[in-house]
All heavy atoms as a GROMACS GRO file, in nm:
protein
  520
    1MET      N    1   1.143  -2.750  -0.841
    1MET     CA    2   1.230  -2.642  -0.888
    1MET      C    3   1.209  -2.522  -0.798
    1MET      O    4   1.111  -2.450  -0.809
    1MET     CB    5   1.201  -2.609  -1.034
    1MET     CG    6   1.284  -2.499  -1.089
    1MET     SD    7   1.255  -2.484  -1.264
    1MET     CE    8   1.357  -2.347  -1.299
    2GLY      N    9   1.299  -2.498  -0.711
    2GLY     CA   10   1.288  -2.386  -0.619
    2GLY      C   11   1.347  -2.259  -0.679
    2GLY      O   12   1.407  -2.257  -0.786
    3ILE      N   13   1.329  -2.153  -0.607
    3ILE     CA   14   1.375  -2.022  -0.652
    3ILE      C   15   1.528  -2.018  -0.659
    3ILE      O   16   1.584  -1.956  -0.750
    3ILE     CB   17   1.319  -1.910  -0.562
    3ILE    CG1   18   1.347  -1.772  -0.622
    3ILE    CG2   19   1.376  -1.916  -0.423
    3ILE    CD1   20   1.256  -1.736  -0.734
    4ILE      N   21   1.596  -2.088  -0.569
    4ILE     CA   22   1.743  -2.090  -0.571
    4ILE      C   23   1.793  -2.162  -0.695
    4ILE      O   24   1.888  -2.116  -0.761
    4ILE     CB   25   1.797  -2.155  -0.442
    4ILE    CG1   26   1.760  -2.067  -0.322
    4ILE    CG2   27   1.946  -2.178  -0.449
    4ILE    CD1   28   1.795  -2.127  -0.188
    5ASN      N   29   1.730  -2.272  -0.729
    5ASN     CA   30   1.767  -2.345  -0.849
    5ASN      C   31   1.743  -2.260  -0.974
    5ASN      O   32   1.823  -2.262  -1.068
    5ASN     CB   33   1.688  -2.476  -0.857
    5ASN     CG   34   1.741  -2.569  -0.964
    5ASN    OD1   35   1.859  -2.566  -0.995
    5ASN    ND2   36   1.654  -2.651  -1.018
    6TYR      N   37   1.635  -2.186  -0.975
    6TYR     CA   38   1.605  -2.097  -1.088
    6TYR      C   39   1.716  -1.995  -1.108
    6TYR      O   40   1.764  -1.972  -1.219
    6TYR     CB   41   1.471  -2.027  -1.064
    6TYR     CG   42   1.441  -1.918  -1.164
    6TYR    CD1   43   1.395  -1.949  -1.292
    6TYR    CD2   44   1.460  -1.785  -1.130
    6TYR    CE1   45   1.369  -1.849  -1.384
    6TYR    CE2   46   1.433  -1.684  -1.222
    6TYR     CZ   47   1.388  -1.716  -1.348
    6TYR     OH   48   1.362  -1.617  -1.440
    7PHE      N   49   1.761  -1.931  -0.999
    7PHE     CA   50   1.868  -1.832  -1.009
    7PHE      C   51   2.000  -1.896  -1.050
    7PHE      O   52   2.077  -1.837  -1.128
    7PHE     CB   53   1.884  -1.755  -0.877
    7PHE     CG   54   1.779  -1.649  -0.859
    7PHE    CD1   55   1.688  -1.658  -0.756
    7PHE    CD2   56   1.772  -1.540  -0.945
    7PHE    CE1   57   1.591  -1.560  -0.738
    7PHE    CE2   58   1.675  -1.442  -0.929
    7PHE     CZ   59   1.584  -1.452  -0.825
    8LYS      N   60   2.031  -2.014  -1.001
    8LYS     CA   61   2.153  -2.084  -1.041
    8LYS      C   62   2.152  -2.113  -1.191
    8LYS      O   63   2.251  -2.089  -1.260
    8LYS     CB   64   2.168  -2.215  -0.963
    8LYS     CG   65   2.214  -2.198  -0.821
    8LYS     CD   66   2.228  -2.335  -0.753
    8LYS     CE   67   2.269  -2.320  -0.609
    8LYS     NZ   68   2.278  -2.451  -0.541
    9GLU      N   69   2.041  -2.165  -1.242
    9GLU     CA   70   2.032  -2.196  -1.384
    9GLU      C   71   2.034  -2.069  -1.469
    9GLU      O   72   2.095  -2.068  -1.577
    9GLU     CB   73   1.905  -2.276  -1.412
    9GLU     CG   74   1.910  -2.418  -1.357
    9GLU     CD   75   1.779  -2.493  -1.379
    9GLU    OE1   76   1.685  -2.436  -1.436
    9GLU    OE2   77   1.773  -2.610  -1.338
   10SER      N   78   1.971  -1.965  -1.420
   10SER     CA   79   1.973  -1.838  -1.494
   10SER      C   80   2.114  -1.783  -1.504
   10SER      O   81   2.158  -1.739  -1.610
   10SER     CB   82   1.882  -1.736  -1.428
   10SER     OG   83   1.747  -1.778  -1.432
   11PHE      N   84   2.188  -1.783  -1.393
   11PHE     CA   85   2.325  -1.734  -1.392
   11PHE      C   86   2.412  -1.819  -1.484
   11PHE      O   87   2.495  -1.766  -1.559
   11PHE     CB   88   2.380  -1.733  -1.250
   11PHE     CG   89   2.520  -1.679  -1.243
   11PHE    CD1   90   2.544  -1.543  -1.254
   11PHE    CD2   91   2.627  -1.765  -1.228
   11PHE    CE1   92   2.673  -1.493  -1.248
   11PHE    CE2   93   2.757  -1.716  -1.222
   11PHE     CZ   94   2.780  -1.580  -1.232
   12GLN      N   95   2.394  -1.948  -1.480
   12GLN     CA   96   2.473  -2.038  -1.565
   12GLN      C   97   2.444  -2.010  -1.712
   12GLN      O   98   2.536  -2.005  -1.794
   12GLN     CB   99   2.441  -2.184  -1.532
   12GLN     CG  100   2.522  -2.282  -1.616
   12GLN     CD  101   2.484  -2.427  -1.588
   12GLN    OE1  102   2.386  -2.452  -1.518
   12GLN    NE2  103   2.559  -2.518  -1.643
   13GLU      N  104   2.318  -1.990  -1.747
   13GLU     CA  105   2.283  -1.962  -1.885
   13GLU      C  106   2.342  -1.828  -1.930
   13GLU      O  107   2.394  -1.817  -2.042
   13GLU     CB  108   2.132  -1.960  -1.903
   13GLU     CG  109   2.088  -1.938  -2.046
   13GLU     CD  110   1.938  -1.949  -2.065
   13GLU    OE1  111   1.869  -2.000  -1.975
   13GLU    OE2  112   1.890  -1.906  -2.172
   14LEU      N  113   2.336  -1.727  -1.845
   14LEU     CA  114   2.391  -1.596  -1.880
   14LEU      C  115   2.542  -1.601  -1.898
   14LEU      O  116   2.598  -1.529  -1.981
   14LEU     CB  117   2.355  -1.492  -1.774
   14LEU     CG  118   2.211  -1.444  -1.775
   14LEU    CD1  119   2.185  -1.355  -1.654
   14LEU    CD2  120   2.181  -1.368  -1.903
   15SER      N  121   2.611  -1.684  -1.821
   15SER     CA  122   2.756  -1.687  -1.829
   15SER      C  123   2.809  -1.782  -1.937
   15SER      O  124   2.924  -1.767  -1.979
   15SER     CB  125   2.816  -1.725  -1.693
   15SER     OG  126   2.771  -1.853  -1.655
   16THR      N  127   2.729  -1.877  -1.982
   16THR     CA  128   2.781  -1.974  -2.079
   16THR      C  129   2.714  -1.969  -2.216
   16THR      O  130   2.778  -1.999  -2.316
   16THR     CB  131   2.768  -2.118  -2.025
   16THR    OG1  132   2.631  -2.146  -2.000
   16THR    CG2  133   2.851  -2.136  -1.900
   17GLN      N  134   2.587  -1.931  -2.224
   17GLN     CA  135   2.515  -1.942  -2.350
   17GLN      C  136   2.480  -1.809  -2.415
   17GLN      O  137   2.429  -1.806  -2.526
   17GLN     CB  138   2.386  -2.023  -2.329
   17GLN     CG  139   2.415  -2.166  -2.287
   17GLN     CD  140   2.288  -2.246  -2.268
   17GLN    OE1  141   2.179  -2.197  -2.286
   17GLN    NE2  142   2.303  -2.372  -2.228
   18VAL      N  143   2.507  -1.699  -2.348
   18VAL     CA  144   2.475  -1.568  -2.403
   18VAL      C  145   2.602  -1.508  -2.463
   18VAL      O  146   2.710  -1.513  -2.403
   18VAL     CB  147   2.419  -1.475  -2.294
   18VAL    CG1  148   2.398  -1.334  -2.347
   18VAL    CG2  149   2.287  -1.530  -2.241
   19THR      N  150   2.589  -1.452  -2.583
   19THR     CA  151   2.702  -1.385  -2.647
   19THR      C  152   2.695  -1.237  -2.613
   19THR      O  153   2.599  -1.169  -2.649
   19THR     CB  154   2.696  -1.402  -2.801
   19THR    OG1  155   2.693  -1.541  -2.830
   19THR    CG2  156   2.815  -1.337  -2.866
   20TRP      N  157   2.795  -1.190  -2.541
   20TRP     CA  158   2.798  -1.051  -2.498
   20TRP      C  159   2.883  -0.970  -2.595
   20TRP      O  160   2.984  -1.017  -2.646
   20TRP     CB  161   2.857  -1.040  -2.357
   20TRP     CG  162   2.776  -1.111  -2.254
   20TRP    CD1  163   2.795  -1.237  -2.207
   20TRP    CD2  164   2.659  -1.062  -2.188
   20TRP    NE1  165   2.698  -1.269  -2.114
   20TRP    CE2  166   2.613  -1.164  -2.101
   20TRP    CE3  167   2.589  -0.943  -2.192
   20TRP    CZ2  168   2.502  -1.148  -2.020
   20TRP    CZ3  169   2.478  -0.927  -2.112
   20TRP    CH2  170   2.435  -1.028  -2.027
   21ILE      N  171   2.843  -0.844  -2.619
   21ILE     CA  172   2.923  -0.758  -2.706
   21ILE      C  173   3.046  -0.712  -2.629
   21ILE      O  174   3.046  -0.708  -2.506
   21ILE     CB  175   2.841  -0.637  -2.756
   21ILE    CG1  176   2.794  -0.549  -2.640
   21ILE    CG2  177   2.726  -0.681  -2.841
   21ILE    CD1  178   2.727  -0.420  -2.685
   22PRO      N  179   3.152  -0.675  -2.701
   22PRO     CA  180   3.273  -0.627  -2.632
   22PRO      C  181   3.245  -0.498  -2.555
   22PRO      O  182   3.157  -0.420  -2.591
   22PRO     CB  183   3.372  -0.602  -2.745
   22PRO     CG  184   3.320  -0.678  -2.862
   22PRO     CD  185   3.172  -0.688  -2.844
   23MET      N  186   3.322  -0.475  -2.450
   23MET     CA  187   3.302  -0.358  -2.364
   23MET      C  188   3.317  -0.228  -2.442
   23MET      O  189   3.241  -0.133  -2.420
   23MET     CB  190   3.401  -0.362  -2.248
   23MET     CG  191   3.381  -0.252  -2.150
   23MET     SD  192   3.219  -0.261  -2.074
   23MET     CE  193   3.258  -0.216  -1.910
   24SER      N  194   3.412  -0.222  -2.535
   24SER     CA  195   3.433  -0.099  -2.612
   24SER      C  196   3.311  -0.067  -2.697
   24SER      O  197   3.270   0.049  -2.710
   24SER     CB  198   3.557  -0.111  -2.701
   24SER     OG  199   3.542  -0.216  -2.794
   25GLU      N  200   3.250  -0.169  -2.756
   25GLU     CA  201   3.129  -0.147  -2.836
   25GLU      C  202   3.011  -0.104  -2.748
   25GLU      O  203   2.932  -0.017  -2.785
   25GLU     CB  204   3.092  -0.274  -2.913
   25GLU     CG  205   2.977  -0.255  -3.009
   25GLU     CD  206   2.947  -0.381  -3.089
   25GLU    OE1  207   3.033  -0.471  -3.093
   25GLU    OE2  208   2.837  -0.389  -3.146
   26ALA      N  209   3.002  -0.161  -2.630
   26ALA     CA  210   2.895  -0.123  -2.537
   26ALA      C  211   2.912   0.023  -2.494
   26ALA      O  212   2.814   0.097  -2.483
   26ALA     CB  213   2.897  -0.214  -2.414
   27GLN      N  214   3.036   0.066  -2.472
   27GLN     CA  215   3.061   0.206  -2.435
   27GLN      C  216   3.025   0.301  -2.548
   27GLN      O  217   2.965   0.405  -2.526
   27GLN     CB  218   3.207   0.224  -2.393
   27GLN     CG  219   3.239   0.158  -2.262
   27GLN     CD  220   3.387   0.161  -2.228
   27GLN    OE1  221   3.471   0.173  -2.316
   27GLN    NE2  222   3.418   0.149  -2.100
   28LYS      N  223   3.064   0.266  -2.672
   28LYS     CA  224   3.030   0.350  -2.787
   28LYS      C  225   2.879   0.361  -2.804
   28LYS      O  226   2.826   0.470  -2.827
   28LYS     CB  227   3.091   0.293  -2.915
   28LYS     CG  228   3.241   0.303  -2.923
   28LYS     CD  229   3.291   0.237  -3.050
   28LYS     CE  230   3.440   0.219  -3.046
   28LYS     NZ  231   3.489   0.143  -3.162
   29THR      N  232   2.810   0.250  -2.791
   29THR     CA  233   2.665   0.250  -2.804
   29THR      C  234   2.599   0.333  -2.695
   29THR      O  235   2.504   0.406  -2.720
   29THR     CB  236   2.612   0.105  -2.801
   29THR    OG1  237   2.680   0.028  -2.900
   29THR    CG2  238   2.464   0.099  -2.828
   30THR      N  239   2.652   0.325  -2.574
   30THR     CA  240   2.599   0.403  -2.464
   30THR      C  241   2.614   0.552  -2.490
   30THR      O  242   2.522   0.631  -2.464
   30THR     CB  243   2.669   0.364  -2.332
   30THR    OG1  244   2.649   0.225  -2.310
   30THR    CG2  245   2.615   0.444  -2.215
   31VAL      N  246   2.728   0.592  -2.544
   31VAL     CA  247   2.751   0.734  -2.576
   31VAL      C  248   2.653   0.780  -2.683
   31VAL      O  249   2.593   0.887  -2.671
   31VAL     CB  250   2.897   0.757  -2.618
   31VAL    CG1  251   2.916   0.896  -2.676
   31VAL    CG2  252   2.990   0.734  -2.502
   32VAL      N  253   2.634   0.700  -2.786
   32VAL     CA  254   2.541   0.736  -2.894
   32VAL      C  255   2.399   0.751  -2.840
   32VAL      O  256   2.329   0.847  -2.871
   32VAL     CB  257   2.547   0.632  -3.009
   32VAL    CG1  258   2.435   0.654  -3.108
   32VAL    CG2  259   2.681   0.637  -3.078
   33VAL      N  260   2.356   0.657  -2.759
   33VAL     CA  261   2.221   0.663  -2.702
   33VAL      C  262   2.206   0.784  -2.611
   33VAL      O  263   2.103   0.853  -2.612
   33VAL     CB  264   2.188   0.531  -2.626
   33VAL    CG1  265   2.061   0.545  -2.545
   33VAL    CG2  266   2.176   0.417  -2.725
   34SER      N  267   2.309   0.814  -2.533
   34SER     CA  268   2.304   0.930  -2.443
   34SER      C  269   2.293   1.060  -2.522
   34SER      O  270   2.213   1.147  -2.488
   34SER     CB  271   2.429   0.935  -2.354
   34SER     OG  272   2.436   0.819  -2.276
   35ILE      N  273   2.372   1.074  -2.626
   35ILE     CA  274   2.367   1.195  -2.709
   35ILE      C  275   2.230   1.208  -2.775
   35ILE      O  276   2.170   1.316  -2.775
   35ILE     CB  277   2.480   1.194  -2.813
   35ILE    CG1  278   2.615   1.212  -2.743
   35ILE    CG2  279   2.460   1.302  -2.918
   35ILE    CD1  280   2.735   1.190  -2.834
   36PHE      N  281   2.179   1.100  -2.831
   36PHE     CA  282   2.047   1.103  -2.894
   36PHE      C  283   1.939   1.141  -2.793
   36PHE      O  284   1.849   1.219  -2.824
   36PHE     CB  285   2.014   0.969  -2.958
   36PHE     CG  286   1.877   0.967  -3.020
   36PHE    CD1  287   1.854   1.028  -3.142
   36PHE    CD2  288   1.772   0.905  -2.956
   36PHE    CE1  289   1.728   1.027  -3.199
   36PHE    CE2  290   1.645   0.904  -3.012
   36PHE     CZ  291   1.623   0.965  -3.134
   37THR      N  292   1.950   1.088  -2.672
   37THR     CA  293   1.851   1.118  -2.568
   37THR      C  294   1.851   1.266  -2.533
   37THR      O  295   1.744   1.329  -2.520
   37THR     CB  296   1.878   1.033  -2.443
   37THR    OG1  297   1.872   0.895  -2.479
   37THR    CG2  298   1.777   1.061  -2.334
   38VAL      N  299   1.969   1.324  -2.519
   38VAL     CA  300   1.979   1.467  -2.487
   38VAL      C  301   1.924   1.551  -2.602
   38VAL      O  302   1.848   1.645  -2.580
   38VAL     CB  303   2.125   1.505  -2.454
   38VAL    CG1  304   2.142   1.656  -2.447
   38VAL    CG2  305   2.168   1.440  -2.324
   39LEU      N  306   1.960   1.517  -2.725
   39LEU     CA  307   1.910   1.592  -2.840
   39LEU      C  308   1.758   1.581  -2.852
   39LEU      O  309   1.689   1.679  -2.883
   39LEU     CB  310   1.977   1.543  -2.969
   39LEU     CG  311   2.126   1.576  -2.982
   39LEU    CD1  312   2.183   1.512  -3.109
   39LEU    CD2  313   2.149   1.725  -2.981
   40PHE      N  314   1.704   1.464  -2.828
   40PHE     CA  315   1.560   1.445  -2.835
   40PHE      C  316   1.489   1.525  -2.725
   40PHE      O  317   1.384   1.585  -2.749
   40PHE     CB  318   1.526   1.295  -2.823
   40PHE     CG  319   1.382   1.265  -2.848
   40PHE    CD1  320   1.329   1.269  -2.976
   40PHE    CD2  321   1.298   1.232  -2.742
   40PHE    CE1  322   1.195   1.242  -2.998
   40PHE    CE2  323   1.164   1.205  -2.764
   40PHE     CZ  324   1.113   1.209  -2.892
   41ALA      N  325   1.547   1.527  -2.606
   41ALA     CA  326   1.489   1.604  -2.496
   41ALA      C  327   1.489   1.753  -2.530
   41ALA      O  328   1.391   1.824  -2.502
   41ALA     CB  329   1.566   1.578  -2.367
   42ILE      N  330   1.597   1.802  -2.589
   42ILE     CA  331   1.602   1.943  -2.629
   42ILE      C  332   1.498   1.972  -2.735
   42ILE      O  333   1.430   2.076  -2.730
   42ILE     CB  334   1.744   1.979  -2.677
   42ILE    CG1  335   1.842   1.977  -2.560
   42ILE    CG2  336   1.747   2.115  -2.746
   42ILE    CD1  337   1.988   1.987  -2.600
   43ALA      N  338   1.482   1.882  -2.832
   43ALA     CA  339   1.382   1.901  -2.937
   43ALA      C  340   1.241   1.905  -2.879
   43ALA      O  341   1.160   1.991  -2.916
   43ALA     CB  342   1.393   1.790  -3.042
   44VAL      N  343   1.210   1.816  -2.787
   44VAL     CA  344   1.078   1.815  -2.724
   44VAL      C  345   1.057   1.943  -2.644
   44VAL      O  346   0.949   2.003  -2.648
   44VAL     CB  347   1.061   1.690  -2.634
   44VAL    CG1  348   0.937   1.701  -2.548
   44VAL    CG2  349   1.056   1.565  -2.720
   45PHE      N  350   1.160   1.989  -2.574
   45PHE     CA  351   1.151   2.114  -2.498
   45PHE      C  352   1.121   2.231  -2.591
   45PHE      O  353   1.034   2.314  -2.562
   45PHE     CB  354   1.282   2.138  -2.423
   45PHE     CG  355   1.289   2.272  -2.356
   45PHE    CD1  356   1.221   2.295  -2.238
   45PHE    CD2  357   1.364   2.374  -2.412
   45PHE    CE1  358   1.227   2.420  -2.177
   45PHE    CE2  359   1.370   2.499  -2.352
   45PHE     CZ  360   1.302   2.522  -2.234
   46LEU      N  361   1.189   2.238  -2.704
   46LEU     CA  362   1.168   2.350  -2.798
   46LEU      C  363   1.029   2.347  -2.859
   46LEU      O  364   0.964   2.452  -2.872
   46LEU     CB  365   1.276   2.347  -2.907
   46LEU     CG  366   1.417   2.379  -2.859
   46LEU    CD1  367   1.517   2.359  -2.973
   46LEU    CD2  368   1.426   2.519  -2.803
   47VAL      N  369   0.981   2.230  -2.894
   47VAL     CA  370   0.845   2.218  -2.948
   47VAL      C  371   0.743   2.259  -2.842
   47VAL      O  372   0.647   2.331  -2.871
   47VAL     CB  373   0.818   2.075  -3.000
   47VAL    CG1  374   0.672   2.054  -3.032
   47VAL    CG2  375   0.904   2.047  -3.123
   48ASP      N  376   0.764   2.216  -2.719
   48ASP     CA  377   0.674   2.252  -2.610
   48ASP      C  378   0.672   2.403  -2.589
   48ASP      O  379   0.565   2.463  -2.573
   48ASP     CB  380   0.718   2.181  -2.482
   48ASP     CG  381   0.626   2.211  -2.365
   48ASP    OD1  382   0.504   2.188  -2.378
   48ASP    OD2  383   0.677   2.257  -2.261
   49LYS      N  384   0.789   2.467  -2.588
   49LYS     CA  385   0.795   2.612  -2.571
   49LYS      C  386   0.727   2.684  -2.687
   49LYS      O  387   0.658   2.784  -2.668
   49LYS     CB  388   0.940   2.659  -2.560
   49LYS     CG  389   0.999   2.637  -2.425
   49LYS     CD  390   0.923   2.720  -2.322
   49LYS     CE  391   0.976   2.697  -2.183
   49LYS     NZ  392   0.896   2.764  -2.082
   50PHE      N  393   0.746   2.634  -2.809
   50PHE     CA  394   0.683   2.694  -2.927
   50PHE      C  395   0.530   2.692  -2.913
   50PHE      O  396   0.463   2.794  -2.933
   50PHE     CB  397   0.726   2.619  -3.054
   50PHE     CG  398   0.653   2.662  -3.176
   50PHE    CD1  399   0.685   2.781  -3.239
   50PHE    CD2  400   0.553   2.582  -3.230
   50PHE    CE1  401   0.617   2.821  -3.354
   50PHE    CE2  402   0.486   2.620  -3.344
   50PHE     CZ  403   0.518   2.741  -3.407
   51PHE      N  404   0.475   2.578  -2.876
   51PHE     CA  405   0.330   2.568  -2.859
   51PHE      C  406   0.281   2.650  -2.740
   51PHE      O  407   0.174   2.711  -2.744
   51PHE     CB  408   0.285   2.423  -2.845
   51PHE     CG  409   0.277   2.352  -2.976
   51PHE    CD1  410   0.368   2.253  -3.009
   51PHE    CD2  411   0.179   2.385  -3.069
   51PHE    CE1  412   0.362   2.188  -3.131
   51PHE    CE2  413   0.171   2.320  -3.191
   51PHE     CZ  414   0.263   2.222  -3.222
   52GLN      N  415   0.359   2.654  -2.633
   52GLN     CA  416   0.322   2.733  -2.516
   52GLN      C  417   0.313   2.880  -2.552
   52GLN      O  418   0.213   2.947  -2.520
   52GLN     CB  419   0.423   2.712  -2.404
   52GLN     CG  420   0.392   2.792  -2.278
   52GLN     CD  421   0.499   2.775  -2.172
   52GLN    OE1  422   0.597   2.702  -2.190
   52GLN    NE2  423   0.481   2.841  -2.060
   53LEU      N  424   0.414   2.931  -2.620
   53LEU     CA  425   0.412   3.072  -2.659
   53LEU      C  426   0.300   3.101  -2.760
   53LEU      O  427   0.233   3.204  -2.752
   53LEU     CB  428   0.547   3.112  -2.718
   53LEU     CG  429   0.663   3.114  -2.619
   53LEU    CD1  430   0.795   3.139  -2.692
   53LEU    CD2  431   0.642   3.218  -2.511
   54GLY      N  432   0.280   3.009  -2.852
   54GLY     CA  433   0.173   3.026  -2.950
   54GLY      C  434   0.036   3.031  -2.884
   54GLY      O  435  -0.048   3.115  -2.919
   55LEU      N  436   0.010   2.942  -2.790
   55LEU     CA  437  -0.118   2.939  -2.722
   55LEU      C  438  -0.137   3.062  -2.633
   55LEU      O  439  -0.248   3.116  -2.624
   55LEU     CB  440  -0.133   2.812  -2.640
   55LEU     CG  441  -0.160   2.685  -2.722
   55LEU    CD1  442  -0.154   2.562  -2.632
   55LEU    CD2  443  -0.293   2.693  -2.792
   56GLU      N  444  -0.029   3.107  -2.568
   56GLU     CA  445  -0.039   3.229  -2.488
   56GLU      C  446  -0.076   3.348  -2.575
   56GLU      O  447  -0.162   3.429  -2.537
   56GLU     CB  448   0.093   3.256  -2.415
   56GLU     CG  449   0.116   3.166  -2.297
   56GLU     CD  450   0.254   3.190  -2.232
   56GLU    OE1  451   0.329   3.277  -2.282
   56GLU    OE2  452   0.283   3.122  -2.133
   57GLN      N  453  -0.015   3.359  -2.690
   57GLN     CA  454  -0.046   3.469  -2.781
   57GLN      C  455  -0.191   3.459  -2.831
   57GLN      O  456  -0.262   3.558  -2.842
   57GLN     CB  457   0.050   3.470  -2.901
   57GLN     CG  458   0.192   3.502  -2.864
   57GLN     CD  459   0.206   3.641  -2.804
   57GLN    OE1  460   0.144   3.736  -2.846
   57GLN    NE2  461   0.289   3.650  -2.700
   58TYR      N  462  -0.233   3.339  -2.860
   58TYR     CA  463  -0.370   3.316  -2.909
   58TYR      C  464  -0.473   3.359  -2.803
   58TYR      O  465  -0.569   3.428  -2.832
   58TYR     CB  466  -0.388   3.169  -2.947
   58TYR     CG  467  -0.529   3.134  -2.989
   58TYR    CD1  468  -0.577   3.172  -3.113
   58TYR    CD2  469  -0.612   3.064  -2.903
   58TYR    CE1  470  -0.706   3.141  -3.153
   58TYR    CE2  471  -0.742   3.034  -2.941
   58TYR     CZ  472  -0.788   3.071  -3.065
   58TYR     OH  473  -0.916   3.040  -3.104
   59PHE      N  474  -0.452   3.316  -2.678
   59PHE     CA  475  -0.547   3.349  -2.573
   59PHE      C  476  -0.539   3.495  -2.529
   59PHE      O  477  -0.637   3.552  -2.479
   59PHE     CB  478  -0.532   3.256  -2.453
   59PHE     CG  479  -0.586   3.118  -2.480
   59PHE    CD1  480  -0.500   3.008  -2.482
   59PHE    CD2  481  -0.721   3.096  -2.507
   59PHE    CE1  482  -0.548   2.881  -2.509
   59PHE    CE2  483  -0.770   2.971  -2.533
   59PHE     CZ  484  -0.684   2.863  -2.534
   60ASN      N  485  -0.424   3.559  -2.549
   60ASN     CA  486  -0.411   3.700  -2.519
   60ASN      C  487  -0.492   3.786  -2.618
   60ASN      O  488  -0.528   3.900  -2.587
   60ASN     CB  489  -0.265   3.745  -2.519
   60ASN     CG  490  -0.194   3.705  -2.393
   60ASN    OD1  491  -0.256   3.682  -2.290
   60ASN    ND2  492  -0.062   3.694  -2.400
   61LEU      N  493  -0.522   3.733  -2.735
   61LEU     CA  494  -0.605   3.806  -2.832
   61LEU      C  495  -0.746   3.826  -2.780
   61LEU      O  496  -0.814   3.921  -2.817
   61LEU     CB  497  -0.609   3.729  -2.965
   61LEU     CG  498  -0.482   3.722  -3.046
   61LEU    CD1  499  -0.502   3.631  -3.167
   61LEU    CD2  500  -0.441   3.862  -3.092
   62PHE      N  501  -0.793   3.736  -2.694
   62PHE     CA  502  -0.932   3.741  -2.646
   62PHE      C  503  -0.947   3.809  -2.510
   62PHE      O  504  -1.054   3.810  -2.454
   62PHE     CB  505  -0.991   3.598  -2.639
   62PHE     CG  506  -0.996   3.534  -2.774
   62PHE    CD1  507  -0.909   3.428  -2.804
   62PHE    CD2  508  -1.084   3.577  -2.871
   62PHE    CE1  509  -0.913   3.367  -2.927
   62PHE    CE2  510  -1.087   3.515  -2.994
   62PHE     CZ  511  -1.003   3.411  -3.023
   63LYS      N  512  -0.841   3.864  -2.456
   63LYS     CA  513  -0.850   3.931  -2.326
   63LYS      C  514  -0.911   4.068  -2.341
   63LYS      O  515  -0.900   4.142  -2.426
   63LYS     CB  516  -0.713   3.942  -2.260
   63LYS     CG  517  -0.674   3.816  -2.190
   63LYS     CD  518  -0.547   3.840  -2.109
   63LYS     CE  519  -0.514   3.716  -2.031
   63LYS     NZ  520  -0.394   3.733  -1.953
   0.00000   0.00000   0.00000
């Protein structure tokens, strides 16, 4: 079983035995994941800034 045979069988399995979701559903899911990713990144940024400012204020007390 060579590497070429492996790729041929893999391609055949992907094209005949895998059930793919419709393109419209894939697009909707991609949009939802993208929006969630952006919102999560903003939330992490805000939490990071909150802790950064809090720690700066804390350490400024001891200057």
